[in-house]
N, C-alpha and C positions, 0 to 999 in steps of 0.2 A: 569554447562550449557553446552549444546551441543555444538560441534564444527560445524558450518557453511562449513568451507573450511578445510581441511586438506591435507598436502603433506608431501611426504617421498622421500627424493632423487630427487626431480625432477630436470631433466636435458634437456638441449636442445643444440645440436650443429649444425652448418651451414656449411656444406663444411669444415668439421674438427676444425671450430672455436668455440669455448666454449663460447656461450650466457649466459646461465644459469648452474650454477655448484652446484648441489645436494641441493636443497631448500627443507627443512624440516620446516614446521611451522603448528600452529593450531590456527584458529581464531573463536572465539566464536560467537554464533549466536546473532543477534540483536545488534552489535557494529559495530563502524567505524573503520575499520583499514587502516592506511596510510601506504602506501609502497613508500618510499624514496629513491632517488639515483640520480647520474647525468646522462645527457644524455648519450645514448649507455650504459647503465647498465645491461639491460635485463628486465626492469619492463614490456614493452609492451609485450616482447615474453613471459613473465610470464602469463599476463592477457589474451593472445591469447591461451594459452595452457589450462589456468582456464576455460576458457570458450568454449572449445573444437572446436577451429578454426584451431588449429595445434596441432599434437601427440608430446608429448615429446619423447626424444631419449632413456630415461632412467627415472625409479622412476613411481611413482604413486600418485593419487590426488582422493579425495573423495570431491565432491562439491555439497551443496544441498543435501545430500544424495545419489548421483549418483556417480558411481566410472568412471573415466576418461578412456575412451579406451573401457569400457564395454557397456555402454548403453548412448552414446553421443548425441543421439537425445533427451531423456528426460533431459539429463543434461542442453543441450542447451534452451530447455523450461523453465527451472527453473531458469535462469539467464537473466539479462538486461545488455546489455553494452554500454557504451559511447564510442566512439573512439577518438581519437585525432581530426581527420578530418571526422565528420559524413557527410554520403552522403545525401542530402535530395533533391527533385525534385523542381527546381526553378519555374518551370511554373505552378507549382500546389500549392493552397491554403495549409495553415497551417492545416487546417481540412481535406483536401484532403490527404495531405501527410500522416496524421495519420491513417484515414481510409484505405489508401493501405498497410500501414504497418501492420495493426490490422489483415488484410486479411492473410498477411503472417505468422504471428503468430497464424493463424487458430483460431482466438478469435470466439466465439459465436456471431453470426449475431445480435441477440437480444442485446448484450451488447457493441456493437461497438460504437454506438452513445453515449452512457453514459459516456464510458470510455475516448472517445476524448474530451467530453466536461468537464469531471472532470479534465483532466490533463491541458487542456488548460487555466481552472480556475486557478487552482494551481500555473501555472507557469505565470499566468498573462498576457495571450496570447488571451483570449477570443474576446476583441474587435477587435483584428486583424485576427480573424480566416479565413476570405475569401478574404484574401489578397495573392497574389503571393508572395512566400517564398524569391524569387529573389529580393523582396523590402525589406527585414528584414536585420536588423543590426546584427554584428557578436554577440552580446549577446541575440537577440532575436531566431537567429538560434541555438546556443548553448542549450536555453531552449527548443525549439522545439526538439531538438534531445534527451534529457534528458527524455520528455515527451513520446517519440518514444520507448525508452529503458524501460520505466515502464508500458506500456500499457496492457501486460500479467500479470501485478501484480507479477513479480518474487520475491523469498525469498532472491535471492543475487543479487548484483547490481554493477557492475564495473564501476567505473567513471575514466576515463584519463583524467586528466588537467580539469575539468570541469567548472573552472574559469579562464582559461588561457584567455588572452586579452580583459576580459570583464572589464566595466567601473565599479566602486564602487559600485553604486547602484544594476546593475545586478549581480555582484558576491555577494552582500550580500543577494539576493532573493535566488540564487542557495545555499547558505550555510545553510540559514533558512529552505530552502527544504531538504536539507540532513538531518538536524536535526530532520526534520518530519518523514521521512522514517525510520530514528533509533528509534523514538518513536513510530512507527507501528511494530516494530519488525524485519524490514528488516537487513541485512547484505550489509553493503558497503564497498567495497574494492576500496580505494582511492588511485590515484598517482597524485602528485603535487609536484610542485617546491615553492609553497606558503607555507613557514614554518609557520609563523603566522597562516594561514589557518588550517595547520595541527594540530597546538597546540590547537586551538579553536575546532576544530571538532572530533579528533582521541580519540578513547578510549585506542589504542594500536597501536605501530608504529614498522615497520622494517626498518632498514637503508640497503640497498642492494645495492651492487656492483657485478655482475655476482653471488655473492652469498651473504647469510644473515651475516650481519657484528655485527649486536644486535637487538634484538627485546624487547619491554616493553613499558609501558605507558610513556606518556611524563615524568612524575616525577620521575619514575625508571629510566628512561635512564639519567636524569639530575643526580640523585644522585649517580647512578653507577659510572658516569665519572667524577663528580665535586665533590662528597660530600656533604656535609650539610653547610651551611654559614649564617653569619649575618653581616649586613650593621650598623655601627653606625655613625650619625653625630651629631659632638661636635661644640661649639662655639670656634673658633679660628682653631690653627693647629693642625691637628689630630696627626702628626708626633711623638711628644712628648708623646703619649701613646702606641706606638707600643712596646717597649720593655715591658713594664706592662704587654701588652696584651699576648705577647710570653712565658711571665713567667707564665701564668696561666697553670695547667696541663692539662686543657681539650681543650687548642686552639692549634690548628695544624698550623696553619700559621696566619701572620698578616701583612698587609702592608695599608700604608695611601696615602692618596692623598687631598691636600687641608684640608677640613673639614672633611674628611670621612675617616673612619677605614671600613676595609673589613677584615672580619676574617673566616677562616675555621674552625669548632670546632665540638665536638661531641654533638651530640642530642641538638641541639638551644634551644627547648622549655624547657627543664630541665635547659639548663646551662646559658640562657641568663640572668636571675636574677641575677645570681652570677656575670656574667660578668659587668653587668651595676652598682652592688655594687662595685665592685672592681675600675671601672673608676671612680665612683663617689667619691669613698674615695681618690682618687687621683687627686682629684679636678676638673675632667671633667664636664663641663656642657653640658648635653645629649639634643640635640633636639629631636630626635627621634630613635628608633631602628626599623629595618624590616629585612625580611628574604631574602638572597640573593638568586637571582633569576637567573640562567642561562638561556639564552634563547635558544629554540630548534635548532637553527642556529649553536650556539657552540656546541652543541653536534653533529649537522651533519657535521660541519668540522673538529672535532676532529676526527671521525671516517672515513670519507671517504679522509680527507687528510691525514691519516696514511695507507691508501691502495691504493695509487697510485704509 
C-alpha cells in the first residue's frame, strides 16, 4: 500500500530548543494513525510542519505526494486540518462560516452549496445551519470545525484532539465520522489523549516524546512490551496452582490474586489447551479462560514513563 505521509529525520528547533528530534515514519494511505504523547511533546509542532504551516529545521517529508518545502501550496490544498482551537466567526451562521471558508479553499462556486449541505448533514448540524455560531455548544463548534477542514475533500486530514471536552454523544458522533473518512480512503493523522479512543480508531500508533519512541498497531505495541498472556479464573483460591503453572515449560510468569491466575506464556492459542489440562488434572475447577489484554494506557505509560 502506498504511503500518504513519509518523514525522514524531520526536526524542528525553536531558539535552540529541540521540539521535534529526527522524526522518521511512514503512514499508509487510507488508515488512521494515532500520534500519542504528553503535553509539550512536540505533537502540534509536527502537525504544523506536515501541513506546511511552519518549516522544519532539518529533514524532509512527503505528504499526499507533495514534498514539504518544494510545493507547499499544493501540499496545503491536499490536507485538511483541525487545530486544537479552531477559529470560527461567532456572528456568522454555520452555513455562512462554511461558505466563507469554501471560498478561501478556492472551491468551485458550483460545488460550494452542495458541499456545505453535505457536511452539515453528515455532522448533524443541518437543523442549526442558519443560527449564529456564537450560540453553539463546544461539541457543535467542534463538529463545524471538522466540516470546515473537509470541505475541499482532502486525501489527508490532521485532527488535533477532535473529541476534547465533548460530551459522550458528540464524541461518539465524531468517532463514527472518523471511521467513515477511513472507509472513504482518507488518511487520518490523529492526536489525542483519549487512549481508549485511539485503541478503537487507530490502525497504527506512534508514541512520541520529541522523538518517536515506538510505532505499530495497538496489538503489536502490547505484544512487543508485555508479551502474550492468559487469564484463568478458578473456583476457590488460585494461589494453590501457581507453582504448578510455573513448572510448565511454556509458562514464563504466573501469579494469583483471589480466584484468578494471570500467566505470561508462549503462543497462548497453542498452549492454552495444555495449560487447562494440567490445571484440571491438579484439581482446578475452571470457570473461564481468556486472553490477557493489556490496555493501551499500560503501553503508553511504560514507554513515556521510561523517557522522562
